[in-house]
N, C-alpha and C positions, 0 to 999 in steps of 0.2 A: 438446460443445461445453461448456464450466464457465457454469452459472449465472451473471447478471447481479446486480449486489448489489441492486438491488431485489426480483428472486425469492428471493433468499437470504432474505431479507429476512420476505417472507411466509411463506417452508417455516420460518423458525424461530416466526414464531408461530404460524402451524400444529402445528410438534413439541411448542409447554406444553400445550396443551390432547389432543393425541394420547396425550404422555405420563401426563398426566394421569390419565385415562379410562382406562391399561393400567400399571398399577405392577409393577416389574420386566420389564417388555420386555425381548425378545432384539434385540440390535443387530442381526442379520441380518432382522427379521421389519420392524423401526423401516425400513431402509434399504431394503428390497425396497418399503414400503408410500408411500415419498417418490420413489422413483426415481433414488437416490445412491446412491453407493460407499458402504462402511464406511466410508474414512477422509475421508471428505467428512460425514460423522454425527456422526465424533466429535469433527471440526476443528467444527461448531456445538457439540456438548457443551462445547467447549472454553469457549467463547464465554457458554454461556448464565449458567453460576453466578457471570457479570459484571453480568447484569441483574437486575431486582427491580422495587420500587414506591416507591423512595425515590431521590433524587438526590445523599442524604445518605450512601449504603454500606452502611445498612442494610436488612434484606429484600428480601438476595437472594435467588436462586430456588439452594436445594441439591440440587442434579441431580450425581450420579455417576457410571462405570460399572466395572464390570468387564473389559472388552474381550467381555463375551458377555450381559449382562445391564446395566439401564439402571434407577437407579434414582432416585425423587424423593421426596427426604425430609421437607419442611415446604411440601409443596401447601396445605394447610389457613390456613399465615401469610400469602399470601398471595394466600387468594381472598376476602377481606373485600372489601368497596367501596373505590377506592381516593381518600383525601382530598389533596388537593393545599396546600401551604400557600400563601403568597399568590408569596415566589419563586420557587418548581417553577414554580405557575399562568403565573407571568410567562417566564419560562424558554420553557416549551411554546409557549405563544401567538410569542414572537418566531420561535423557530425555527422552527415551521410557519408562520409568514408565508412564512420566508424561502426555505425547501425549496419554496413554491409557486410561488415564482417562477424557478426552475432553470429552463433553457434545456433541452430534450429529453425533462424532465420527460412523460409519456405520461400524454393526454388522461385518462384513464381512473384513473389513480393520481392528477392536480393535481383531477380533481373529486373522490373519496373523501378527501383531506387536507383538504380546502377546506371537505366536509360537517362534520370529526370537529373541525376548528380552529371551528367556529361554537357547535358541540354542547362546546366548553369553556368557548367565551366564555359562555355562558351561565350555566355554574356557577361560573366563575373571579369572577362580580362585578366585584368592585371594582379586582378584579387586571386582567380585562381591559381597565380604562379604562387602568391605567399602560402596558401592554406595548401599547398604541395611539401612544403615544408614544415608544417604541423603532425601530429597526429593525437587520438585519445586512446587507450586502452583501457577497456574496461574490466574493473576489479570481478571478481568469484561471485558477488552479485547478478551481475549482466550476465552474464553465461546459464544460472542456476537461471532467471528468468525467463532467460529464450527456451530453455528447455521447458521450463512449468508451461509456456504459452504455445509449443510447437504440442505438448502432450495431448491440453484444453483442445487445440485445434482437432486432433487426430484422434482423438476420445483414446488415450492409450494409460497403462497404468503405470506408478512412476516411483522408483526403490530410491528411497532417501537411508544417510548417515544423519540423524539429526542431533545435536545437541539442545540439552534441557537444562536451563538453569537451572530450577527450582530444583532439580535432581544433581545437579552439574555430573549428568553424563552423555557419554552418545547411543544414541538406542539407532539399531534400524529397522528399517519398517517399507509397508508396501501402502501407497497412497493412492484411490481415485480421486484428481483435481476435478473442481469443479469452478473454481472463478482466481483469480487475481486482486487485489486491491490494494488501497497507500489506505495508510491512518500513521502518519508519522513517517513508520517505514514501509516495507512493499511486503505484504504478506504471501500468502497462498492458505483458501483455504478446500479442505481434501475429507473425505472418507477414508478414515484410517482403518487399514484392514488389519492392524494389530492390536487395535482397543474397541474395532467394530462398533468406531461413532464417529461424530466430524470434527475436527479438529483444523485448529489453523496453525499454519510454521511459520517464523518470518524467514525469507530468503535467508539474508545474511547468515544464522543458525546453521544453513543445511550446510556440511562439510562436504558432502557427496551424492551425487545424482546420477541416476541412469534412467532413461527412457526405458518401459516394457516393452514385449509384443503380446501382453496380455491385453483386453479389451476393459475401458474404464468401464464403470456401472454404477457410477453412487448410487444408493436410492434418491426418492424423490422427495428433495427439505428444501423448507422455505426457506427463503436466502433471509438472514438476520439483516436488520436493519441498521446501520454501521452511522447514523448521523448522529448521534449520540457517542461515538467514540466504542473503540475494542472492546473496550472492558463493560458488562455492563450489567451487575450483580444480580444476582435474583434475591426476593426478599424470604427463599427459603437457603438461603448458602448461610455456613457459620457467619458466629459474628466474634471480630476479629476487632480489642482494644487495645490501642498502642499513644503511650504519652511521652511529645518529645518538648526538648526545650527551644529555645530559639533558633537554633542554628538547623533544628530537626523540621521547622515550618513549612520544609517545601514536601512532604509528606503528603498533604491536606491537597497542595496544587497537583499533585502526579499521582494517586491513588484516590479513585470515584469513593465516594465513603459517605455515611447515612450522616452522621454530625461530625463538628471541631468545637468543641469545648475551648475556651480560653485558661488558662492556668496563671498563678501569681506570677510567677518567673517569668511571663511572657512568652510559654510555648504552650502546647496544644494537647489537650486529648480527643484521640481522635478514633471514631467509631467507623469499622468498614465491614463488607462481608466479601466472600471469596469463596468460591468451591474447593479452593485449595490450601488450608490455612496453613500447611506445612508449605507451602510455599513463601511464605511469609518471614521465613527463619530467617534466609539469608538479608534480608531487609533492616531484625534487630541488627545481624551482626553488620551494616553498613551503616547503619547508626551511630555506633560505639556510644561515646558518651553525649550524644544529642539526643539520647530516646532509647525505651524500651518497649519491648512488648506486654500487657499485664497481664490480658487475656485473647483466650481460655489458657489454665493454667500448663497444662501438658507441652502447651507451643511454647510458652515464658519459660518454663525450664529447658526445654530442647533446646532454645538460643542461648539460654546461658551458659548449657552444657557443651554447645557449641564454639561458643566465645573460650572458655574457661580451656577446650580442650586446643583451640589455634596458639594461645597463649604459650599454652605449655613446647606445643611445638617449635615456638620462637626462643622459646629456655632453652631446646636441646641445643640449638645451632651455637 
């Protein structure tokens, strides 16, 4: 099972210390020491260069790899004691207090965070007073994230009420969570007991969530490579053809597609694949006069009927 977000953060913090003491360490050796795959390690190394001692973009970790060995080029630059400006100290204190209130946070992590916050307050002086007058409230997605993260950590099953935009309905289901990840939005990958298949759930579409007493036991699955994006159609998926005018060219940027052919009016004829063509009916409605579904015929007819029904509903108002 994939590590949860807090475990990954702990690992990456330890990784910084480990690499500082072992210049030129071999990728295979480091992965073995941390009990992760080489691909997971490379993923961590892709994130570390975006971290550092300044919120303003300077003093970042200069770490790279050639696939065999790992090099940290500026360890001495970030070894000096950290000095925070007033705005940086305020931002850290506000964020720390907000995270400490998250539901589902393990008590040991909450206590450690509060101890660190107290030390930062003592060092920040007047900035600490300014931060006490600010507060952050997490929206529902933050609470859902915390519950999912806790369920992954404790290997518990989850009950969800989930909104499906393709069907425009709320469904109830039990899932065994596998991992959290972000691709534009934050998602949970899980084994769905309703469909008996792997499913991906967008956290901001979770209407209600509850951790169950049952032990989560998802089948052994190979984690999908998401480097090319969340939606990766298969060549075996049904083909859909959409024609759009100039105002609908965004479809080619938003949806992965096989080809996009220019049309005389400045529009595009877009051919794409999806395992659930019916999910694109809403696209047809959204396009309105900027485009239409051409094929398959059944989907095109369905989109036209839905549009006619929507217009009839407005006529009756």
